[in-house]
N, C-alpha and C positions, 0 to 999 in steps of 0.2 A: 549781286547786291539789292540796290535796287529793286531790283524788280521784284526780287522775294519781296522783301518790305511794301512794297508796293501794292502784290497777291494777297496776303497775311498778313495783313493790319493787329491783326490779333496777337501776334504770337513776336512780335516786337520788343525788343528784348533794345533800353541803353547802350551797351557792347556793338550790338549791334551797327544802332545810327554811329557809332565812335568812332568801325572799322568802313565803314566807309568814307563816313566825312575823312581821315586820311589816306585811302587812299585818294582821296581827288587831289590833291598836291603833283603826286606823281603824274597822273594823267596831267596834270597842268604842265611840269619836266617836259611830261616826253609831243604837247605838242607846240609846246616852245620850240625845243628841239629839230619840231618838223618844218615851224614854221621859221627859223633860219640856214636850212636845207632848201629848203623849195621856195623862197619866197625871189628870189632873184631872175629865174627860169623861171612858176609860173607870171609874174606882175612883165615881165618882157614877150608873153605866149601870147603872140596874133589868131592861131590859130580858134574853130570854129565858134566861133564870133564874137571871143573871149569869154569865153565864159569857163576861162584862168584866169582869169582875174574876178570872178562870181564867189568861186573858190574863195579865193584870196578873202575877201569882201565876208563872205562866210563864215572863214574859221576867224576873223577877227571877234564878229559879230557871236560865233561860239565860244570863245574867252571871252567875252565883258558877261556873258548868260553865265557860264561855267564858276568865275567869281560871284556873282554875285549868288547861286546859287550852293555854295559853297558855304559863304555868308552863313545865310539862313539858315542851312544842317549844323553846320556850329552851336548857332547859336537855339538852338529845337533839341541838338544833346548835350547841351547845358542844360535843360530848363528841364527836361527828359518827365518828368513827374508829372510837371504842370498839361501839356503836353497829352501825355497819356491819357490823362483825364476824363 
């Protein structure tokens, strides 16, 4: 959905942006579930020179940026007419 909005911005509608904003919390829940399931296993993995710990760090960083992106997109969906002009 995000790629569609990015590639064809002239066709953007407020409902498309709202659907994308609604999907973000669902992906956030999936990410939290993944972290709960794999955190201990990845944290204690000493193979590959610590690559598993780097993956965990990147997942946590992505969670922060995903939350920030969600807030920005939610604000844009509320002020949609002002952003489209």
